[in-house]
N, C-alpha and C positions, 0 to 999 in steps of 0.2 A: 503493501500501497503505501499509496503516495502522498502524502501532507502539504496540503500551500496555505502557508505559514503569510503572512503580509502586518506589519507591527503587531506582533504575538498573539495577534486573531486569526483560528484557524476559519480560511474561508472554503476549504475544499478539499476532498481525498478524493484518489484517480483508486480504484480498483481493479487491477490488471491482472491477474491471475486469484481464484477460487479456491482455497486453503480448504483441509478435510476437514469435514464435520459442520456444525450448525454456526458461523460465526458473525456473533455481533459486527457490524462495521463502525457504527455511528455508539457516541455516549449513548449513554441509558436516557439522559438529562437534553438530549436534543429531539426537537418537532417533530423530525423524521427520523424514523429511525429505520436501517439496513442492515439487515444478514443474509450474506452468504450461504448457501445449503451446497455442500457435497460430500455424498454417500453412496457406498457401493448396493450395487442392483441386490435385492432383498431387505435390504434396509426399511422397518417403518419408522417413522414417524409416527407418534399416541396420534389419535385424531384429538382435537382440543375445539372450543367457541375462545374467544372473546365476553367476558361479562362488562357490560354496559358502565362505561365512566365519565367524568365530564371530563374532557379536556381541552387545557384552552390555549393556547400559543399568540405569541405577537408577533412573530418571523413565519417567516414560508423558505421552506428548504424545498432543492428539485435533486431531481439524480435521472440524468441521462443515462442509456443505455445504448451502445450501436448494435443493430444487429446486422446492418447491409454496408460495406461502404466505410468513407473517411470521413472526419469532423476537425475541425478545429476552434476548438475554444478560448476563447478572449476572457480573461476572470479581472473582476475590477474588484478593487479594495470596499467599503463603505464609503470610505470620500470619491468614489468615482474613479480613480486612481487604475489603468492599466498598469497590471506587474505580472501579467503570467500570461504566456498563451500555451496551450496543450492541445494534441493531437490526440485522439482517439482512436482505433480500428475495430474491426469487429472482435463483440467477449467485453471488450471494457465497457468501465461504467465510471461514470465522475457525476461524487454527491457533493451540490452546493448549498453551502451552510447560512455562511454571510457573503452580503456584498453581491454582485452581479454577474455579468457573462451575454456576451455574446458568438453566433455559433457560422461558424465557415461552411457550406458545405464545399467538402476540400474530391469528393467523387458521389456520383448518382449514392441517396442513402434511405438509411433506414434506421429513424431509434424510437423508441421508449421514451416520453417523460415522466415519471413520476413525482408528483410531492402534494404534498399537503393538502389538507382542505376545511374544508367549505370553499369554491372559487370567489374569490371577491377581485372587480377590476382595477388592480389596483398599479399598474406595470407602468415604470421611471424609466424614460428615454435617458439614455448616459452618452451624454457628449464627449467624447475621446478624451482625456486628461492621463499623457502618457506620464510615466513616475520617471 
């Protein structure tokens, strides 16, 4: 896992390989909980449900998973400074915890974008400010 930090603040996590087992990737306190699962044939994970709980978050976090193609992701700090450019290929994941991002499609691509909800139109456009 690669951690992208700007001024002591974790902005994003990049997952390139999935380790064996059920492995939490995000801190339990984060609004977006990401767990990778890698098990051998025949393994059974106990059926379960989650009891209803009130969950209140102030931030939106997102997870991008590349299914096909290749993308470039520009990572921005909360102060709108562009501080990192990351290229993601098939099977890679980027978990966006803080700040913002832009996506450049380097090849014809298919990606999953997962984020905490419910959906609220709150997009703030970032005018590039390079560090």
